[in-house]
C-alpha positions in Angstrom: -55.9 65.8 -71.9 -58.8 67.1 -69.8 -57.2 70.6 -69.5 -57.0 70.9 -73.3 -60.6 69.9 -73.7 -61.7 72.5 -71.1 -59.8 75.3 -73.0 -61.5 74.3 -76.2 -64.9 74.4 -74.5 -64.2 77.8 -73.1 -63.1 79.2 -76.4 -66.3 78.0 -78.1 -68.4 79.6 -75.3 -66.4 82.8 -75.6 -67.0 83.0 -79.3 -70.7 82.5 -78.7 -71.0 85.2 -76.1 -68.9 87.6 -78.2 -71.3 87.1 -81.0 -74.3 87.9 -78.8 -72.8 91.1 -77.5 -71.6 92.3 -80.9 -74.3 91.9 -83.6 -73.2 91.5 -87.1 -74.9 92.1 -90.4 -78.1 90.3 -91.0 -76.7 87.9 -93.5 -74.0 86.6 -91.0 -76.0 86.7 -87.7 -76.8 83.3 -86.1 -80.4 82.4 -85.6 -82.0 81.1 -82.4 -82.0 77.6 -83.9 -78.2 77.7 -84.6 -77.5 78.7 -80.9 -79.7 75.9 -79.6 -78.0 73.3 -81.8 -74.6 74.6 -80.6 -75.6 74.2 -77.0 -76.7 70.7 -77.6 -73.4 69.8 -79.2 -71.5 71.4 -76.3 -73.6 69.3 -73.8 -72.9 66.1 -75.7 -69.2 66.9 -75.9 -69.1 67.5 -72.1 -70.9 64.2 -71.4 -68.5 62.3 -73.7 -65.6 64.0 -71.9 -66.8 62.8 -68.5 -67.2 59.2 -69.8 -63.6 59.2 -71.1 -62.3 60.6 -67.8 -64.0 57.8 -65.9 -62.5 55.1 -68.2 -59.0 56.7 -67.9 -59.3 56.6 -64.1 -60.3 52.9 -64.2 -57.4 52.0 -66.4 -54.9 53.9 -64.2 -56.2 52.1 -61.2 -55.6 48.6 -62.7 -52.0 49.3 -63.6 -49.1 48.1 -61.3 -48.0 50.5 -58.5 -44.8 51.6 -60.3 -46.6 52.5 -63.5 -48.9 55.5 -63.2 -50.0 58.7 -64.8 -46.6 60.4 -64.2 -44.4 57.4 -64.9 -41.5 57.7 -67.3 -42.4 56.4 -70.8 -41.2 52.9 -71.6 -38.3 52.6 -74.0 -38.1 49.7 -76.5 -35.3 47.2 -75.8 -33.7 48.1 -79.2 -33.4 51.7 -78.1 -32.0 51.0 -74.6 -28.4 51.8 -74.0 -26.1 48.8 -73.0 -22.9 49.4 -71.1 -19.8 48.6 -73.2 -18.5 46.3 -70.4 -21.6 44.1 -70.5 -21.3 43.7 -74.2 -17.7 42.7 -73.9 -18.4 40.0 -71.2 -21.3 38.6 -73.3 -19.0 38.3 -76.4 -16.4 36.5 -74.3 -18.9 33.9 -73.0 -20.2 33.2 -76.5 -16.7 32.8 -77.7 -15.8 30.3 -75.0 -18.9 28.2 -75.7 -18.1 28.2 -79.4 -14.6 27.0 -78.7 -15.7 24.3 -76.4 -18.3 23.0 -78.9 -15.7 22.9 -81.6 -13.3 21.0 -79.4 -16.0 18.5 -78.5 -16.8 17.8 -82.2 -13.2 17.3 -83.0 -12.8 14.9 -80.1 -15.8 12.8 -81.3 -14.5 12.8 -84.9 -11.1 11.6 -83.7 -12.8 8.8 -81.7 -14.8 7.6 -84.7 -11.7 7.6 -86.8 -9.6 5.7 -84.3 -12.3 2.9 -83.9 -11.7 1.9 -87.5 -8.1 1.0 -86.7 -8.9 -0.8 -83.4 -8.3 -4.6 -83.0 -11.3 -6.9 -83.2 -11.0 -7.8 -79.6 -10.7 -5.1 -77.0 -10.8 -5.8 -73.3 -11.4 -3.2 -70.6 -10.1 -3.7 -67.1 -13.2 -2.5 -65.3 -16.7 -3.6 -64.1 -15.8 -7.1 -63.0 -18.9 -8.7 -61.3 -19.6 -11.9 -59.4 -23.1 -13.1 -58.9 -24.0 -16.0 -56.5 -27.2 -17.9 -57.1 -28.7 -21.4 -57.2 -31.9 -23.4 -56.9 -33.3 -26.5 -55.3 -36.1 -28.9 -56.3 -37.6 -31.1 -53.6 -39.6 -33.9 -55.1 -42.0 -36.4 -53.7 -42.9 -39.2 -56.2 -45.3 -42.1 -56.2 -45.4 -45.0 -58.7 -47.9 -47.7 -59.6 -47.3 -50.4 -62.2 -49.4 -53.1 -63.8 -48.3 -56.7 -63.9 -47.0 -56.5 -67.5 -45.0 -53.4 -66.7 -43.3 -55.1 -63.7 -42.5 -58.1 -65.9 -41.0 -55.8 -68.6 -38.9 -53.3 -66.5 -39.0 -54.8 -63.0 -40.7 -53.5 -59.9 -39.8 -49.9 -59.0 -41.0 -50.0 -55.4 -39.9 -46.3 -55.1 -42.1 -43.8 -53.4 -39.3 -41.2 -53.1 -38.7 -38.0 -51.3 -35.5 -36.1 -52.1 -33.8 -33.3 -53.9 -33.9 -33.8 -57.6 -31.5 -30.9 -58.1 -29.5 -28.7 -55.7 -27.5 -26.3 -57.8 -24.9 -23.7 -56.8 -23.8 -21.1 -59.3 -21.2 -18.3 -59.7 -21.6 -16.1 -62.7 -20.7 -12.6 -63.9 -19.0 -10.4 -66.3 -15.8 -8.4 -66.5 -13.0 -6.7 -68.5 -15.5 -5.2 -70.9 -16.9 -8.1 -72.8 -15.9 -11.2 -70.7 -18.5 -13.5 -69.2 -18.4 -16.7 -67.2 -20.4 -19.3 -65.3 -19.6 -22.0 -62.8 -22.4 -24.3 -61.8 -22.4 -27.6 -59.8 -25.1 -30.0 -58.7 -25.0 -31.2 -55.1 -28.1 -33.4 -55.1 -27.6 -36.9 -53.7 -24.5 -35.9 -51.7 -22.4 -36.0 -54.9 -20.8 -33.2 -57.0 -21.5 -33.0 -60.7 -20.2 -30.3 -63.0 -23.0 -28.6 -65.0 -22.3 -25.3 -66.7 -18.6 -24.5 -66.4 -17.6 -22.1 -69.1 -16.2 -18.7 -70.0 -16.8 -16.6 -73.1 -16.6 -13.2 -74.9 -19.7 -11.3 -76.0 -20.2 -8.3 -78.3 -17.7 -9.8 -80.8 -17.9 -8.4 -84.3 -19.8 -10.9 -86.6 -19.8 -13.8 -84.0 -21.6 -11.8 -81.3 -20.8 -14.4 -78.6 -18.2 -17.2 -78.3 -18.2 -19.6 -75.3 -15.6 -22.2 -74.3 -16.3 -24.9 -71.8 -18.9 -27.4 -70.5 -22.5 -26.3 -71.3 -25.6 -27.3 -73.1 -25.0 -27.8 -76.8 -27.4 -25.8 -79.0 -30.0 -28.3 -80.0 -33.7 -28.4 -79.1 -36.0 -25.7 -77.6 -37.1 -28.0 -74.8 -33.5 -28.8 -73.9 -32.2 -25.2 -74.0 -35.0 -23.8 -71.8 -33.5 -23.9 -68.4 -34.4 -26.7 -66.0 -35.7 -24.0 -63.7 -38.3 -22.8 -66.2 -39.5 -25.8 -68.1 -43.3 -26.4 -67.7 -43.1 -30.0 -66.4 -40.8 -31.8 -64.0 -38.6 -33.3 -66.8 -38.0 -32.6 -70.5 -40.0 -34.6 -73.0 -39.0 -38.1 -74.0 -37.3 -37.1 -77.3 -34.8 -35.2 -75.2 -32.8 -38.5 -74.9 -31.4 -37.9 -78.4 -30.1 -34.5 -77.6 -26.3 -34.1 -77.0 -27.2 -32.1 -73.7 -24.1 -30.8 -71.9 -20.8 -31.2 -73.8 -17.3 -29.6 -73.5 -16.5 -27.6 -76.6 -16.6 -24.2 -78.3 -20.0 -22.6 -79.1 -21.0 -19.5 -81.1 -24.2 -17.5 -80.8 -25.1 -15.1 -83.6 -28.3 -13.1 -83.5 -30.2 -10.4 -85.3 -32.8 -9.4 -82.8 -34.2 -6.7 -85.1 -35.0 -9.4 -87.7 -36.0 -12.1 -85.2 -33.5 -14.8 -86.0 -30.6 -16.6 -84.1 -27.9 -18.9 -85.3 -26.1 -21.1 -82.8 -23.4 -23.7 -83.6 -20.3 -25.3 -82.2 -18.0 -28.3 -81.9 -17.5 -30.5 -78.9 -15.6 -33.4 -77.7 -16.1 -35.6 -74.6 -18.9 -37.3 -72.8 -22.0 -36.0 -71.0 -22.6 -36.5 -67.3 -26.0 -34.8 -67.4 -28.9 -36.7 -65.8 -31.6 -34.2 -66.7 -33.5 -36.3 -69.2 -32.8 -39.7 -67.6 -31.3 -41.0 -70.8 -28.3 -39.9 -72.9 -25.7 -41.1 -75.3 -23.7 -42.9 -72.7 -20.4 -43.0 -74.5 -18.1 -40.1 -75.2 -18.1 -38.6 -78.7 -17.0 -35.7 -80.8 -19.2 -33.8 -83.1 -20.8 -30.7 -84.6 -24.1 -29.2 -83.6 -26.2 -26.3 -84.9 -29.5 -24.6 -84.4 -31.3 -21.7 -86.2 -34.5 -20.0 -85.0 -36.8 -17.4 -86.5 -39.8 -15.3 -85.3 -42.2 -14.8 -88.2 -44.5 -13.0 -85.8 -43.8 -11.3 -82.5 -46.1 -8.8 -80.8 -43.3 -6.6 -79.6 -45.7 -4.0 -78.3 -47.7 -6.1 -75.9 -45.3 -9.1 -75.7 -48.3 -11.4 -75.5 -48.0 -13.2 -78.8 -45.3 -14.9 -81.0 -44.7 -17.7 -83.5 -41.3 -19.4 -83.1 -39.9 -21.9 -85.6 -36.5 -23.5 -85.6 -34.3 -26.2 -87.0 -31.5 -28.3 -85.5 -28.7 -30.4 -87.1 -25.9 -32.4 -85.6 -23.2 -35.0 -86.5 -21.4 -37.1 -83.9 -18.7 -39.7 -84.1 -18.8 -41.9 -81.0 -15.5 -42.9 -79.4 -14.9 -46.6 -79.5 -17.7 -46.7 -82.1 -20.4 -47.3 -79.5 -23.6 -45.4 -78.8 -26.7 -46.2 -76.7 -30.1 -44.7 -75.9 -32.2 -45.1 -72.8 -35.0 -43.4 -70.9 -36.4 -43.6 -67.4 -39.5 -41.6 -68.4 -40.8 -38.2 -67.4 -40.7 -38.6 -63.6 -37.3 -39.5 -62.2 -36.6 -40.3 -58.5 -34.2 -37.9 -56.9 -30.7 -39.1 -56.3 -30.1 -40.2 -52.7 -33.8 -41.3 -52.3 -35.0 -44.9 -51.9 -33.3 -47.2 -54.4 -31.5 -44.2 -56.0 -28.4 -46.3 -56.7 -30.5 -48.7 -58.7 -32.4 -45.9 -60.5 -29.4 -43.8 -61.4 -27.2 -46.8 -62.1 -29.4 -47.5 -65.1 -30.7 -50.8 -63.8 -34.2 -49.2 -64.1 -35.0 -48.0 -67.6 -38.3 -48.2 -69.4 -36.4 -48.4 -72.6 -32.7 -49.2 -73.2 -31.1 -50.1 -76.6 -27.9 -51.3 -75.0 -24.6 -50.6 -76.8 -24.8 -50.2 -80.6 -21.7 -50.4 -82.7 -21.9 -47.3 -84.9 -19.6 -45.2 -86.9 -21.6 -41.9 -86.9 -24.8 -40.5 -85.6 -26.7 -37.8 -87.5 -29.4 -35.8 -85.7 -32.2 -33.7 -87.2 -34.8 -31.6 -85.3 -37.6 -29.2 -85.8 -39.3 -27.0 -83.3 -42.4 -24.8 -83.3 -44.0 -22.7 -80.6 -47.1 -20.5 -80.8 -48.2 -18.2 -78.0 -51.4 -16.2 -78.1 -52.1 -14.3 -74.9 -52.2 -16.8 -71.9 -52.4 -19.9 -74.2 -49.4 -21.6 -75.8 -48.6 -24.7 -77.8 -45.1 -26.2 -78.4 -44.0 -29.1 -80.6 -40.7 -30.8 -81.6 -39.6 -33.7 -83.8 -36.2 -35.2 -83.3 -34.7 -37.9 -85.6 -31.5 -39.9 -85.0 -29.9 -41.7 -87.9 -27.3 -44.3 -86.6 -24.8 -45.4 -89.2 -24.3 -48.9 -87.8 -21.0 -50.8 -88.5 -21.7 -52.9 -91.6 -20.9 -56.1 -89.9 -23.6 -55.6 -87.3 -26.6 -54.6 -89.3 -28.3 -51.9 -91.4 -28.5 -48.2 -90.5 -30.9 -47.4 -87.8 -33.6 -44.7 -87.5 -34.9 -43.7 -84.2 -37.2 -40.8 -83.5 -39.4 -39.0 -81.0 -41.9 -36.1 -80.8 -43.9 -34.2 -78.2 -46.8 -31.7 -78.1 -47.3 -29.4 -75.1 -50.3 -27.1 -74.6 -50.8 -24.8 -71.6 -52.8 -21.9 -70.3 -52.1 -19.3 -67.6 -55.3 -18.9 -65.6 -54.1 -15.6 -64.1 -53.4 -13.9 -67.5 -49.6 -14.2 -67.9 -48.2 -14.9 -71.3 -45.1 -17.0 -72.2 -44.4 -14.5 -75.0 -43.3 -12.0 -72.4 -40.8 -14.6 -71.0 -39.2 -15.2 -74.4 -35.5 -14.6 -74.6 -35.0 -13.1 -78.1 -31.2 -13.1 -78.2 -31.2 -16.9 -77.7 -34.5 -18.1 -79.0 -35.8 -19.9 -75.9 -38.2 -19.3 -73.0 -37.0 -17.8 -69.7 -38.2 -17.1 -66.2 -41.9 -16.9 -65.5 -42.8 -13.7 -63.7 -46.3 -13.5 -62.1 -48.3 -10.4 -62.8 -48.9 -10.3 -59.0 -47.0 -12.3 -56.4 -48.9 -14.5 -54.0 -49.4 -12.9 -50.6 -51.8 -12.8 -47.6 -52.0 -9.7 -45.4 -54.6 -9.2 -42.7 -55.9 -5.7 -42.5 -58.6 -3.8 -40.6 -60.7 -4.1 -43.8 -60.2 -7.8 -44.1 -57.4 -9.9 -45.6 -55.7 -8.7 -48.7 -54.4 -11.4 -51.0 -52.5 -12.0 -54.2 -52.8 -15.1 -56.3 -49.4 -15.4 -58.0 -49.4 -17.1 -61.4 -51.4 -20.3 -62.0 -50.7 -22.5 -65.0 -52.3 -25.7 -66.3 -50.6 -27.8 -69.0 -50.8 -31.1 -70.8 -48.2 -33.0 -72.9 -48.2 -36.0 -75.2 -44.7 -37.4 -75.6 -43.5 -40.3 -77.7 -40.2 -42.1 -78.5 -39.4 -45.0 -80.8 -36.3 -47.0 -80.0 -36.9 -50.0 -82.2 -35.5 -50.5 -85.6 -33.7 -53.2 -87.6 -31.8 -55.5 -85.3 -32.5 -53.3 -82.3 -35.8 -55.0 -81.6 -37.3 -57.8 -79.7 -37.3 -59.9 -82.9 -33.6 -59.1 -83.2 -32.8 -60.3 -79.7 -32.8 -56.9 -78.0 -35.1 -57.0 -75.0 -34.8 -53.3 -74.1 -36.0 -51.9 -77.4 -39.5 -50.7 -77.9 -41.7 -47.6 -77.9 -42.9 -45.4 -75.0 -45.7 -42.9 -75.0 -46.4 -40.6 -72.0 -49.5 -38.5 -71.3 -48.7 -35.8 -68.7 -50.9 -33.3 -66.8 -49.4 -30.6 -64.8 -50.4 -27.6 -62.5 -47.9 -24.9 -61.6 -48.3 -22.3 -58.9 -45.7 -19.6 -59.3 -45.9 -17.8 -55.9 -43.1 -15.4 -56.9 -40.6 -15.5 -59.8 -38.4 -17.7 -57.5 -40.9 -20.0 -55.8 -43.0 -22.6 -57.5 -45.2 -25.4 -56.3 -45.9 -28.0 -59.0 -48.0 -31.1 -59.5 -47.4 -33.7 -62.3 -49.4 -36.8 -63.2 -47.8 -39.1 -65.9 -49.4 -42.1 -67.5 -47.0 -44.2 -69.5 -47.9 -46.6 -72.3 -44.9 -49.0 -72.8 -44.6 -51.4 -75.7 -41.5 -53.7 -75.1 -40.8 -57.3 -75.8 -44.0 -57.3 -77.9 -46.0 -56.7 -74.8 -47.9 -53.5 -73.9 -48.0 -52.3 -70.3 -48.9 -49.3 -68.2 -47.4 -47.3 -65.4 -48.7 -44.3 -63.4 -46.7 -41.7 -61.5 -47.6 -38.7 -59.4 -45.2 -36.0 -58.3 -45.2 -33.0 -56.0 -42.4 -30.4 -56.2 -41.3 -27.4 -54.2 -38.8 -25.3 -56.1 -36.9 -22.4 -54.8 -34.6 -20.2 -57.0 -32.4 -17.7 -55.2 
């Protein structure tokens, strides 16, 4: 480029010199002004040429080493020559990928088509699991009665220390959709079957079917595991609940829509001592429960509104039913006077045997959780169709209201088990710990919860009353205050204080009870 510019400059200068040495006619001869203007233009062109050369040199310096002034010109990819062998290999690879993709789509289509013709139940012989777990509750209880209470129910004289529950459990899954659980209670040096069942889950339409001995689906307070309930014992109305029965139970759910439907049939008695008062005679019946979540903060899991309804019908064997309750603090089996306590000689209320043809149960349940605060309420009604020769139909009922608050910020909504419609394990935001360091001790608080409960039960109606000659009938109201310290998800230290207002034999009386519990779930 610079050579061409120099030639052009030389040509212009040659023409100018030739014109000076060879004069022309007057009309065509350049003037002195013309020559001066031409020289100025030549000087400007030279200056411009020098600037362009400097810029070109700076550009060449900034280029990579392999690209220079004498490099071969770049050829566009579209104009490059590709070896025939490379083209052939690329075509072959593309062809293989297309064939594999077509085969994969055909395989999936065949699987989808075959599923339509599969049987309803399909078991797979793989992934059989066995889990070993359990829990213990070590209780220390103290009781104080006034004179009227001692006259009504007798002196307790029990300041007990012992294991309220000592459970051992085997559970797991297998064969695709099979599940099982085997649980026994060893508290008090005796063996009691608790949950002993097997079932199938992921069943079309039914979702889950269970056969065996387990809790019948009735009442939120009852179905929340003994490990995770707020207080030492379930509320007083729990005495109406069928509790654990041997039968077949179905659990249907629609988690996306927030509802569950549980129902089943059972036959046989209950050996459960959880509530301290049960239907003591064996029976057969039907039980059902439906729950719904009108509001659930699924994003934060810190708020929900739970509502539910329960219904059951039972036919007592030998046409006999009875209700009783020991209250909301129950001495551990194997502790002082445990034989008397668990032999039903001590009951705050006891209807005795009632001749009855059928028992119909109704129940409602509501729970509201807003952040760390929660409130829970249930009503349970028992309609006893008494044999006509003995008296009119009887109506017993009970209710409770629980309020609580997590001082450390946890929320019971995050522990809600949506497939079943009950509350599950409390998990602290931070476990309790104490670690000395060079910067001082580092600590964690665990989860702290305070709660209160009012609980009431009415076991007096018709001929089941003091006026009718029944000395065990009456009403009982409990006020309970509790503090829970969840050190970890498996370790809890709890305190309960219960004040009982008993009205029995037309006399009111009071009893106080204090309990300390150390619970370990493993």
